[in-house]
C-alpha positions as CSV (number, residue, x, y, z in Angstrom):
1,X,71.0,109.3,43.2
2,X,70.7,105.5,43.9
3,X,72.6,104.1,46.9
4,X,73.6,100.5,47.6
5,X,74.2,99.7,51.2
6,X,76.5,96.6,52.1
7,X,76.2,96.0,55.9
8,X,78.7,93.5,57.2
9,X,79.3,92.1,60.8
10,X,77.1,92.2,63.8
11,X,73.4,93.4,64.3
12,X,74.8,96.5,66.1
13,X,76.5,97.5,62.9
14,X,73.3,96.9,61.1
15,X,71.4,99.4,63.3
16,X,74.1,102.0,62.4
17,X,73.3,101.1,58.7
18,X,69.6,101.6,59.2
19,X,70.2,105.0,60.8
20,X,72.2,106.1,57.9
21,X,69.6,104.8,55.6
22,X,67.2,106.8,57.6
23,X,69.3,110.1,57.2
24,X,69.6,109.6,53.4
25,X,65.9,108.8,52.9
26,X,65.1,112.1,54.6
27,X,67.2,113.9,52.1
28,X,65.5,112.4,49.1
29,X,68.1,109.7,48.2
30,X,66.8,106.2,46.6
31,X,68.0,102.8,47.5
32,X,68.8,100.0,45.4
33,X,70.0,96.2,46.0
34,X,71.5,96.0,42.6
35,X,75.1,97.2,42.2
36,X,74.4,97.6,38.5
37,X,71.9,100.3,39.2
38,X,73.7,101.9,42.1
39,X,75.4,105.5,41.7
40,X,76.9,105.4,45.1
41,X,77.9,102.3,47.3
42,X,78.4,102.5,51.1
43,X,80.0,99.4,52.8
44,X,79.6,99.4,56.6
45,X,82.5,97.3,57.7
46,X,83.6,95.1,60.4
47,X,87.0,94.0,62.0
48,X,86.0,92.1,65.0
49,X,87.8,88.8,64.1
50,X,90.1,87.7,61.1
51,X,87.3,86.4,58.9
52,X,85.1,89.5,59.3
53,X,88.1,91.7,58.5
54,X,88.9,89.8,55.3
55,X,85.3,89.9,54.2
56,X,85.2,93.7,54.7
57,X,88.4,94.2,52.9
58,X,87.4,91.9,49.9
59,X,84.0,93.7,49.6
60,X,85.8,97.1,49.6
61,X,88.2,95.9,46.8
62,X,85.2,94.4,44.8
63,X,83.4,97.7,45.0
64,X,86.5,99.7,44.2
65,X,86.6,97.8,40.8
66,X,83.2,99.4,40.0
67,X,84.5,102.7,40.9
68,X,87.5,102.4,38.6
69,X,85.5,101.5,35.7
70,X,83.2,104.5,36.2
71,X,80.1,102.3,37.0
72,X,79.7,104.0,40.1
73,X,80.3,107.7,41.2
74,X,81.2,107.3,44.9
75,X,82.4,104.7,47.3
76,X,82.2,105.2,51.1
77,X,83.8,103.0,53.7
78,X,82.1,103.2,57.2
79,X,82.1,101.2,60.4
80,X,84.8,99.4,62.5
81,X,87.3,98.5,59.8
82,X,87.1,102.0,58.5
83,X,87.7,103.4,61.9
84,X,90.6,101.0,62.7
85,X,92.4,101.1,59.6
86,X,91.5,104.5,58.1
87,X,95.2,105.3,56.8
88,X,95.6,101.9,55.4
89,X,92.3,102.2,53.4
90,X,93.4,105.7,52.0
91,X,96.7,104.3,50.8
92,X,95.7,100.9,49.6
93,X,92.2,101.6,48.2
94,X,92.2,105.0,46.8
95,X,89.0,104.5,45.1
96,X,87.3,105.0,48.5
97,X,86.2,108.6,48.4
98,X,85.1,109.0,52.1
99,X,85.8,107.2,55.2
100,X,83.3,107.5,58.1
101,X,84.1,106.5,61.7
102,X,82.0,104.5,63.9
103,X,80.8,107.5,65.9
104,X,80.3,109.9,62.8
105,X,77.6,108.0,60.9
106,X,75.2,111.1,61.1
107,X,77.7,112.7,58.8
108,X,76.7,110.4,55.9
109,X,74.5,113.0,54.1
110,X,77.3,115.8,54.6
111,X,80.0,113.4,53.3
112,X,78.2,112.6,50.1
113,X,77.3,116.2,49.5
114,X,81.0,117.1,49.8
115,X,82.0,114.4,47.3
116,X,79.6,115.7,44.7
117,X,81.0,119.2,45.3
118,X,84.4,117.9,44.5
119,X,85.6,117.8,48.1
120,X,86.8,114.8,50.0
121,X,86.9,115.0,53.8
122,X,86.8,111.9,56.0
123,X,84.6,112.1,59.1
124,X,85.4,111.2,62.5
125,X,84.1,112.0,65.9
126,X,85.4,111.5,69.4
127,X,85.2,107.8,70.1
128,X,83.4,108.5,73.3
129,X,80.8,110.8,71.6
130,X,77.1,110.5,72.7
131,X,75.3,107.7,70.7
132,X,73.3,108.8,67.9
133,X,69.5,109.2,68.6
134,X,66.4,110.5,67.1
135,X,66.8,109.0,63.6
136,X,63.9,107.7,61.5
137,X,65.5,104.3,60.9
138,X,64.9,102.3,57.8
139,X,64.1,98.9,59.1
140,X,65.8,96.2,56.8
141,X,65.0,93.0,58.9
142,X,61.7,92.3,57.1
143,X,59.5,94.6,59.3
144,X,58.3,92.3,62.0
145,X,61.4,92.4,64.2
146,X,64.1,94.9,64.8
147,X,67.3,95.4,66.9
148,X,67.2,98.2,69.5
149,X,70.9,99.2,70.2
150,X,70.7,100.4,73.8
151,X,74.4,101.3,74.4
152,X,77.6,101.9,72.5
153,X,81.1,100.8,73.2
154,X,82.7,98.7,76.1
155,X,84.7,99.1,79.2
156,X,85.6,95.4,79.8
157,X,88.9,95.4,77.8
158,X,89.0,91.5,77.5
159,X,92.5,90.6,76.1
160,X,91.4,89.3,72.8
161,X,88.9,92.0,71.8
162,X,89.5,95.3,69.7
163,X,86.1,96.7,70.4
164,X,87.0,99.4,72.9
165,X,89.5,100.7,70.5
166,X,87.0,101.2,67.6
167,X,83.8,101.9,69.4
168,X,85.0,103.7,72.6
169,X,83.9,103.4,76.2
170,X,80.5,102.1,77.4
171,X,77.8,104.7,76.7
172,X,74.0,104.1,77.4
173,X,71.5,105.6,75.2
174,X,69.1,107.7,77.3
175,X,65.9,105.6,78.2
176,X,63.4,108.3,76.9
177,X,65.3,108.1,73.5
178,X,65.1,104.3,73.4
179,X,61.3,104.4,74.3
180,X,60.8,106.9,71.5
181,X,62.7,104.8,69.0
182,X,60.8,101.7,70.0
183,X,57.5,103.5,69.6
184,X,58.6,104.5,66.1
185,X,59.4,100.9,65.2
186,X,56.1,99.6,66.6
187,X,54.3,102.1,64.4
188,X,56.1,100.7,61.3
189,X,54.7,97.2,62.3
190,X,57.7,95.7,64.4
191,X,56.4,93.2,66.9
192,X,59.7,91.9,68.3
193,X,62.4,94.1,69.8
194,X,65.7,92.6,70.2
195,X,67.9,94.6,72.6
196,X,71.7,94.7,71.6
197,X,74.9,96.4,72.8
198,X,78.4,95.3,73.4
199,X,76.9,94.4,76.8
200,X,73.4,94.9,77.6
201,X,73.5,94.1,81.3
202,X,75.4,97.4,82.2
203,X,72.8,99.5,80.7
204,X,72.1,102.8,82.5
205,X,75.1,102.5,85.1
206,X,76.8,105.5,83.5
207,X,73.6,107.6,83.1
208,X,71.6,106.8,86.2
209,X,74.2,105.5,88.6
210,X,72.8,102.0,88.8
211,X,72.2,99.2,86.3
212,X,68.7,99.9,84.8
213,X,68.1,97.2,82.1
214,X,65.1,95.9,84.1
215,X,63.6,99.4,84.3
216,X,64.0,99.8,80.5
217,X,62.3,96.5,79.9
218,X,59.3,97.6,81.9
219,X,59.0,100.8,79.8
220,X,59.5,99.0,76.6
221,X,56.8,96.4,77.6
222,X,54.2,99.2,77.9
223,X,54.5,100.0,74.3
224,X,51.3,98.8,72.3
225,X,52.1,96.6,69.2
226,X,55.4,95.3,70.8
227,X,54.7,91.5,71.8
228,X,58.2,90.1,72.2
229,X,61.3,91.7,73.7
230,X,64.5,89.6,73.5
231,X,67.8,90.4,75.3
232,X,71.3,89.5,73.8
233,X,74.8,90.0,75.0
234,X,74.5,89.8,78.8
235,X,77.6,89.4,80.7
236,X,77.1,86.9,83.5
237,X,78.7,88.8,86.2
238,X,76.3,91.9,85.6
239,X,73.1,89.9,85.7
240,X,71.1,91.4,88.7
241,X,68.2,89.8,90.6
242,X,66.0,92.6,89.4
243,X,66.7,91.5,85.8
244,X,66.0,87.9,86.5
245,X,62.6,88.7,88.1
246,X,61.8,91.0,85.2
247,X,62.4,88.3,82.8
248,X,60.4,85.9,84.9
249,X,57.4,88.1,85.4
250,X,57.2,90.5,82.5
251,X,55.0,88.6,79.9
252,X,56.4,90.5,76.8
253,X,60.0,89.6,77.7
254,X,60.7,86.3,76.2
255,X,62.4,83.6,78.4
256,X,65.8,83.7,76.5
257,X,69.1,85.0,77.4
258,X,72.2,85.2,75.4
259,X,75.2,85.0,77.9
260,X,78.7,85.0,76.2
261,X,80.9,83.3,78.7
262,X,84.0,82.5,76.3
263,X,85.3,79.7,78.2
264,X,84.9,77.3,81.1
265,X,88.4,76.8,82.5
266,X,89.5,79.3,85.2
267,X,93.0,79.6,83.9
268,X,91.8,80.7,80.5
269,X,89.0,82.9,81.7
270,X,91.7,84.7,83.7
271,X,94.1,85.1,80.6
272,X,91.1,86.3,78.7
273,X,90.6,89.0,81.3
274,X,86.9,87.8,82.0
275,X,85.5,88.6,85.4
276,X,84.0,85.2,86.2
277,X,85.4,81.8,87.1
278,X,83.7,78.5,86.4
279,X,82.0,78.3,89.8
280,X,80.5,81.8,89.4
281,X,79.2,80.6,85.8
282,X,77.8,77.5,87.3
283,X,76.0,79.4,90.0
284,X,74.4,82.0,87.6
285,X,73.2,79.2,85.2
286,X,71.7,77.4,87.9
287,X,70.2,80.3,89.5
288,X,68.6,81.2,86.1
289,X,67.3,77.8,85.5
290,X,65.7,77.6,89.1
291,X,63.9,81.0,88.8
292,X,63.0,80.6,85.3
293,X,62.5,76.8,84.5
294,X,61.7,77.3,80.8
295,X,64.5,79.7,80.1
296,X,66.6,79.1,77.0
297,X,70.2,79.9,77.3
298,X,72.5,80.7,74.5
299,X,76.3,81.2,74.8
300,X,79.4,81.6,72.7
301,X,82.9,80.1,73.4
302,X,86.4,80.8,72.1
303,X,88.5,77.8,71.6
304,X,92.3,77.8,71.0
305,X,93.0,80.8,73.1
306,X,96.8,81.4,73.7
307,X,98.1,78.9,76.3
308,X,94.9,76.8,76.2
309,X,96.3,73.1,77.1
310,X,94.6,69.9,76.3
311,X,93.6,69.8,79.8
312,X,91.8,73.2,79.6
313,X,90.1,72.1,76.6
314,X,88.8,69.0,78.3
315,X,87.7,71.0,81.2
316,X,85.7,73.3,78.8
317,X,84.3,70.1,77.0
318,X,83.2,68.6,80.2
319,X,81.7,71.9,81.4
320,X,79.6,72.2,78.1
321,X,78.5,68.6,78.7
322,X,77.4,69.3,82.2
323,X,75.7,72.6,81.6
324,X,73.8,71.5,78.5
325,X,73.4,75.0,77.0
326,X,70.3,75.2,74.8
327,X,72.2,77.2,72.1
328,X,76.0,77.4,71.6
329,X,78.5,78.7,69.1
330,X,82.1,78.2,69.0
331,X,84.6,80.5,67.4
332,X,88.4,79.7,67.0
333,X,90.6,82.4,68.7
334,X,91.6,85.1,66.2
335,X,94.8,86.9,66.8
336,X,94.1,90.5,66.5
337,X,96.9,93.0,66.4
338,X,96.7,95.7,69.2
339,X,95.2,93.3,71.7
340,X,97.1,91.9,74.7
341,X,96.3,88.3,73.8
342,X,98.1,88.8,70.4
343,X,101.4,89.1,72.2
344,X,100.9,86.2,74.5
345,X,103.2,83.2,74.1
346,X,101.9,79.8,73.4
347,X,99.8,80.6,70.4
348,X,97.9,77.5,69.4
349,X,98.2,76.1,65.7
350,X,95.1,76.7,63.6
351,X,94.6,72.9,63.0
352,X,94.4,72.3,66.8
353,X,92.0,75.3,67.2
354,X,89.7,73.8,64.5
355,X,89.9,70.3,65.9
356,X,88.9,71.5,69.3
357,X,86.2,73.6,67.8
358,X,84.9,70.7,66.0
359,X,84.9,68.3,69.1
360,X,82.9,71.1,70.9
361,X,80.3,71.5,68.1
362,X,79.8,67.8,67.8
363,X,79.0,67.5,71.6
364,X,76.6,70.5,71.3
365,X,75.0,69.0,68.3
366,X,74.0,65.9,70.4
367,X,72.8,68.1,73.3
368,X,70.7,70.4,70.8
369,X,69.0,67.4,69.1
370,X,68.0,66.0,72.3
371,X,66.7,69.3,73.6
372,X,64.7,69.6,70.3
373,X,63.3,66.1,70.8
374,X,62.2,67.1,74.4
375,X,60.0,69.9,73.0
376,X,57.8,67.5,71.2
377,X,54.2,67.7,72.7
378,X,54.7,71.2,74.0
379,X,52.5,74.1,73.1
380,X,54.2,77.4,72.0
381,X,53.4,80.6,70.5
382,X,55.5,81.2,67.4
383,X,56.2,84.1,65.1
384,X,55.7,83.6,61.3
385,X,58.9,84.1,59.2
386,X,57.6,83.2,55.8
387,X,56.2,80.5,53.7
388,X,57.8,77.6,51.9
389,X,57.0,78.2,48.2
390,X,54.4,75.8,46.8
391,X,53.9,74.0,50.0
392,X,51.4,74.4,52.9
393,X,54.4,75.0,55.3
394,X,55.3,78.2,57.0
395,X,58.7,78.9,58.5
396,X,58.4,80.3,62.2
397,X,60.4,81.0,65.3
398,X,59.6,80.2,68.9
399,X,60.7,82.3,71.9
400,X,63.8,79.9,71.8
401,X,65.0,81.1,68.5
402,X,66.7,84.4,67.9
403,X,66.8,85.5,64.2
404,X,69.6,84.3,62.0
405,X,71.4,82.4,64.7
406,X,69.0,79.7,66.1
407,X,66.6,77.2,64.6
408,X,63.1,77.3,63.1
409,X,59.8,75.6,63.7
410,X,58.1,74.3,60.4
411,X,54.4,74.8,60.6
412,X,52.3,72.5,58.5
413,X,48.9,74.3,57.8
414,X,46.6,75.4,55.0
415,X,45.6,78.5,56.9
416,X,46.5,81.9,55.4
417,X,49.2,83.4,57.5
418,X,51.3,86.6,57.3
419,X,54.9,87.3,58.2
420,X,54.9,88.5,61.9
421,X,51.7,86.7,62.8
422,X,51.8,85.1,66.3
423,X,50.3,81.7,66.2
424,X,49.9,79.0,69.0
425,X,51.4,75.7,68.0
426,X,51.6,72.2,69.1
427,X,55.1,70.7,68.5
428,X,54.7,67.4,66.9
429,X,58.2,66.5,65.8
430,X,61.8,67.6,65.7
431,X,64.3,67.5,62.9
432,X,67.8,67.9,64.3
433,X,67.9,71.5,65.4
434,X,64.6,72.4,64.0
435,X,60.9,71.7,65.2
436,X,57.7,70.7,63.3
437,X,54.3,71.7,64.4
438,X,50.7,72.2,63.7
439,X,48.2,75.0,64.7
440,X,46.8,74.2,68.3
441,X,43.3,74.4,68.8
442,X,42.0,74.7,72.4
């Protein structure tokens, strides 16, 4: 039996996909990237915002056509959309044989066995079940980097966010399980670990009575073969002095931090249910840059939140202009049912949201281009991602670039390099968001 997996949404969802692949591989299933060769299709869905929900539904409908025609024998819906809209999927897309909830991914083998025995049972667990551990994951990111999901769920309950309702409360993965998983990944050739969770900064609070991300980083840094450790999704109010010092002093932890702040105007931050105000954000950013001058800061913003006035937007614009984030993404507010923000008055028209988003992105573009130009002349260690066909040019990432969201460095060299190699480079030029370099010789 050949299985095609379609993994949608975030990197945390991708880890779930890789765990399901590992379970199935152990049972002798084979995998394919070609829907024409597949006997079974599993769609790991997302429903975080409207666009993601639409993509998940369209993908399920597309695969349902293959089931109708008899081309495939089974169709499985997993992940957040499947958890949130299980009844609707059963009614509207009857071609789906099995629905697997977000905390029941370990049931993938059992679910498929049932389908081929002529039974159909959907699989759900308590939303606050312990995170799945001890799975021999199938790494799908190319082999040289992998995501390490250190916790599941979220307790923050921001007013725009559906995650606690589809992923449950915050639950840390035990440290010994994460270290063992990281060792397995290193044995498979992974050189960069990217730590992810709905919120990484609270790691360990539920298990050990204190925030323990810095302790986890020290343990992961001991693993031979791991050279870079990158941290995503750090809530600013939870960043500790211990964490800052660990990023500063632990050589394997790259000087990069993803801090989703969502807005810069106090009135909107309050309506969002965020735990910080603008002054606290400024203080944290200043502290990070003072302690770690070379740190690269990424953030994400939501524009067009209910009640956002032109004055609020201008305050956010000025805040971004002053803070000069190294990396920044802007999403327009998505009105998600069953969230407090969806019921708020003064919803913003789509065209206003999009105009404000464009204004912010144009500002950030100027900042990013200037920052890229400032990197010319610096010497950096880069990780090779691949080669430009028929050219003596390699695509690489610096410590300032997380996969799939940030920029690249284009390395001009006739040397024979492999994906995952770490190479010291002199930056010779910049091209918009990206850098150009050559191998540095001492």
